[in-house]
C-alpha positions in Angstrom: 0.0 0.0 0.0 1.1 3.5 -0.8 -0.1 6.0 1.8 -0.4 9.8 1.9 -0.1 11.2 5.4 -1.1 14.8 6.3 0.3 16.1 9.6 1.1 19.4 11.2 4.9 19.0 11.8 7.6 16.5 11.0 10.5 17.3 13.4 12.1 14.7 15.6 13.3 17.4 18.0 9.9 19.0 18.5 8.9 18.8 22.2 5.2 18.3 21.5 4.9 16.7 18.0 8.3 15.0 17.9 6.6 11.6 18.7 5.1 11.5 15.1 8.6 11.0 13.7 8.6 7.6 15.3 5.1 6.9 13.9 6.5 7.6 10.4 9.4 5.2 10.9 6.9 2.5 12.0 4.5 3.2 9.1 7.5 2.9 6.7 8.1 -0.7 8.0 4.6 -1.7 7.0 4.1 0.1 3.7 5.5 0.2 0.2 5.9 4.0 0.3 4.7 7.1 2.1 4.2 10.7 1.0 4.0 13.1 4.0 2.6 16.6 3.6 3.3 18.7 6.6 2.9 22.4 7.5 6.4 22.5 9.0 9.5 20.3 8.3 12.4 20.3 10.8 15.1 17.7 11.4 14.2 14.3 10.0 15.8 10.9 9.8 13.4 8.7 7.8 13.8 5.6 5.6 14.1 6.0 1.8 10.5 5.0 1.2 9.3 8.2 3.0 9.0 11.5 1.1 8.3 14.6 3.1 6.7 17.6 1.4 6.5 20.7 3.6 3.9 23.4 3.0 6.4 26.0 3.9 5.8 27.3 7.4 9.5 26.9 8.3 10.2 29.5 5.5 7.5 31.9 6.6 5.3 31.6 3.5 1.7 33.0 3.5 -1.4 31.0 4.3 -2.5 31.3 0.7 0.8 29.7 -0.3 0.2 26.9 2.1 -3.1 26.1 0.5 -1.6 26.4 -3.0 1.2 24.0 -2.1 -1.3 21.6 -0.5 -3.4 21.2 -3.6 -0.3 21.1 -5.8 1.1 18.2 -3.8 -2.1 16.1 -3.5 -2.6 16.4 -7.3 1.0 16.0 -8.5 1.5 13.0 -6.2 -1.9 11.4 -7.0 -0.3 8.3 -8.6 2.0 7.8 -5.7 -0.6 7.1 -3.0 -3.7 4.8 -2.7 -5.1 5.9 0.7 -5.0 9.1 2.8 -4.3 9.3 6.6 -4.9 12.8 8.2 -3.4 13.2 11.6 -5.3 15.4 14.1 -6.3 18.2 11.6 -9.9 17.8 10.3 -9.5 20.9 8.2 -7.3 18.9 5.8 -10.1 16.4 5.3 -12.3 19.2 4.3 -9.8 20.9 2.0 -8.8 17.7 0.3 -12.0 15.7 0.5 -13.5 16.6 -2.9 -10.2 15.9 -4.7 -9.6 12.6 -2.9 -13.1 11.5 -3.6 -12.8 12.4 -7.3 -9.5 10.4 -7.4 -11.1 7.4 -5.5 -8.8 7.6 -2.5 -10.0 6.2 0.9 -9.7 8.9 3.6 -8.9 8.2 7.3 -8.7 10.6 10.2 -6.8 10.2 13.5 -8.3 12.4 16.1 -7.9 12.4 19.9 -9.5 15.4 21.6 -12.7 16.1 23.5 -13.4 19.2 21.3 -16.2 18.8 18.8 -16.5 21.7 16.4 -18.0 22.3 12.9 -14.7 21.3 11.2 -14.8 17.9 12.9 -18.5 17.4 12.1 -17.8 18.1 8.4 -14.7 15.9 8.3 -16.7 13.0 9.8 -19.1 13.2 6.9 -16.3 13.1 4.3 -13.8 10.5 5.6 -14.3 6.8 5.5 -12.8 5.8 8.8 -11.9 7.6 12.1 -9.2 6.4 14.4 -8.9 7.4 18.1 -7.1 6.3 21.2 -10.1 5.7 23.5 -13.8 6.2 23.8 -13.1 9.4 25.8 -10.8 10.7 23.1 -13.6 11.2 20.5 -16.9 12.8 21.5 -18.8 12.8 18.2 -21.2 9.9 17.6 -20.3 8.0 14.5 -20.3 4.5 13.0 -16.9 5.2 11.4 -15.0 5.1 14.7 -12.2 2.7 15.4 -10.7 2.7 19.0 -7.1 1.8 18.6 -5.2 2.8 21.8 -2.2 5.2 21.8 1.2 4.6 20.2 3.9 4.5 22.8 7.4 3.5 21.7 8.1 1.0 24.6 11.6 0.5 23.3 12.4 4.1 24.0 10.2 4.6 27.1 11.5 1.9 29.4 12.2 1.8 33.1 15.4 2.4 35.1 16.1 1.5 38.7 16.4 4.6 40.9 15.8 2.9 44.2 19.0 4.3 45.7 18.0 7.9 45.1 18.0 10.1 48.2 15.6 12.8 47.1 12.0 11.9 46.3 11.0 13.6 43.0 7.7 14.2 41.3 7.7 15.0 37.6 5.0 16.5 35.4 5.4 16.6 31.6 3.3 18.9 29.5 2.5 22.4 28.4 2.5 25.0 31.2 -1.2 26.0 31.0 -4.2 26.5 33.3 -5.7 23.4 31.7 -2.9 21.4 33.2 -3.4 22.7 36.7 0.2 23.1 37.7 -0.9 25.6 40.3 -2.6 22.7 42.3 0.7 20.7 42.2 2.6 23.7 43.6 -0.1 24.4 46.3 0.0 20.7 47.3 3.8 20.8 47.6 3.4 23.8 49.9 1.3 21.7 52.3 4.0 19.2 52.7 6.5 19.3 55.6 8.7 16.7 53.9 11.5 18.9 52.5 13.1 16.1 50.5 10.1 16.1 48.0 10.9 18.0 44.8 8.6 18.9 41.9 10.1 18.9 38.3 8.0 20.7 35.6 9.0 19.7 32.1 7.4 21.8 29.4 6.8 25.5 28.7 4.1 28.0 28.0 2.9 28.5 24.4 0.2 31.1 24.2 0.0 34.6 25.8 -2.4 33.3 28.4 0.0 30.5 29.2 2.9 32.9 29.9 0.6 35.0 32.2 -0.2 31.7 34.0 3.5 30.8 34.2 4.3 34.2 35.8 1.6 33.6 38.4 3.1 30.1 39.1 6.5 31.7 39.8 4.9 34.1 42.2 3.2 31.3 44.1 6.4 29.3 44.3 8.2 32.3 45.8 5.3 33.1 48.2 5.2 29.5 49.4 9.0 29.3 49.9 9.4 26.6 47.3 12.1 28.1 45.1 14.5 25.3 46.0 11.9 22.5 45.6 10.4 23.3 42.2 12.6 22.9 39.1 11.7 24.5 35.7 13.1 22.4 32.9 11.3 24.0 29.9 10.7 22.4 26.6 12.4 19.1 26.0 12.3 17.1 22.7 10.4 13.8 22.8 13.4 11.5 22.7 15.1 13.3 25.6 12.1 13.5 27.9 12.7 9.9 28.8 15.4 10.7 31.3 13.0 12.9 33.4 10.6 9.9 33.6 13.4 7.5 34.5 14.9 9.7 37.2 11.6 10.5 39.0 9.7 8.5 41.7 6.2 9.7 40.8 4.4 11.2 37.8 1.6 13.7 38.3 -1.0 14.9 35.9 -3.9 17.0 37.0 -5.5 18.0 33.7 -9.1 17.3 33.1 -9.1 16.5 29.4 -11.0 13.3 30.0 -9.0 11.5 27.3 -6.0 9.2 27.5 -3.1 11.6 28.1 0.0 10.4 26.2 2.4 11.7 28.8 0.7 9.5 31.5 1.1 6.4 29.2 4.8 7.2 28.6 5.3 7.5 32.4 3.6 4.2 32.9 5.8 2.6 30.2 8.8 3.8 32.2 7.5 1.9 35.3 6.6 5.2 37.1 3.8 5.3 39.7 1.1 7.8 38.6 -1.1 10.3 40.3 -3.8 11.8 38.1 -7.2 13.5 38.2 -7.9 12.4 34.6 -11.2 10.4 34.6 -10.1 8.3 31.6 -7.7 6.4 33.9 -10.2 5.5 36.6 -10.7 2.0 35.2 -7.0 1.6 34.4 -5.1 2.7 37.5 -5.5 1.5 41.1 -7.8 3.7 43.1 -5.0 5.2 45.1 -3.5 6.6 41.8 -6.6 8.7 41.0 -7.4 11.9 42.9 -9.8 14.9 42.7 -8.5 18.4 42.3 -8.5 19.1 46.0 -5.1 20.4 47.1 -5.1 18.7 50.5 -6.1 15.4 48.9 -3.3 15.7 46.4 -0.8 16.4 49.1 -2.0 13.4 51.1 -1.6 11.1 48.1 1.9 12.5 47.5 2.9 11.7 51.1 1.3 8.2 50.7 3.4 7.4 47.6 6.6 8.8 49.1 6.3 6.7 52.2 4.6 3.5 50.9 5.3 3.2 47.2 3.1 0.5 45.7 4.6 -2.3 43.7 2.1 -2.3 40.8 3.9 -1.9 37.5 1.8 -0.7 34.5 4.4 -1.3 31.8 2.9 -4.6 30.8 -0.5 -2.9 30.3 1.2 -0.3 28.0 2.9 -3.0 25.9 -0.4 -4.9 25.5 -2.7 -1.9 24.9 -0.6 1.0 23.6 2.5 -0.2 21.9 3.5 1.8 18.9 4.3 -1.0 16.5 1.0 -2.8 17.3 -1.0 0.5 16.8 0.6 1.1 13.3 0.1 -2.5 12.2 -3.6 -2.3 13.2 -4.1 1.0 11.4 -2.6 -0.5 8.3 -4.8 -3.5 8.5 -7.9 -1.4 8.7 -6.8 0.8 5.8 -6.1 -2.3 3.6 
């Protein structure tokens, strides 16, 4: 099979979307050839059967030029692909749907987000199949839906023994944003008398609102006297974030997206214990690992984990349900 893939960015160093580079490598193992159209192309290291065509964001071209390039590529390459796989951007299904239908190309969409807008509703009508990670990850009712699990590279995200580490560290990986509730993590840390517990924040602000929120977090840290107990790491590319998982004792995620957060699954693959308020994990994790967004309850759970770490290891669950190579093979089978 020859596949056309549409995605936002192909850059193995990107802290947010760098994971998709591994997806492309895995797709390449299962397909004759791949054409990738992306908005932005950064550093890549892909097999010879993968061709990447950027729309030009890295060169600062206009939006009109993006659209022109998009239509040029899907038409010029029409004999080099049989099926279409759109990753996370329903707008491309809408833009290319008529042309692909005219050319007789089957269209698939991968979408994992609770947001349901007009673009998604239109894309659902056009595409032939929709892939998502879990039932909570796609909120629009459709008969086209295939629940596939996430794609975690378990060869990269593996565990490391840190049992001899003196300081107890908690790591949180993700964008610095009100939606991620890092303020609750900091407030919970302020309730703890145990001075050997450290919070490590991996990720950075993106939007203007995020940077305002980040400034507020820094003020809270100073007010609570936690400057020496909270570490700001900033953005880290996907292949390097592994060492922050491996060197921590506990992973914390307090976002309320309601969908399977990939960072939590990566932490589980590294053998980390998890504390989350995400409702999608209520039927996956032990009860002690799920918490509401009450600061005192969060603080109590942190103390519990620091004094009585549970032996449950979730890595086997990730290998069974969310391993990257299995995900890609299953997607290819459906497309065939």
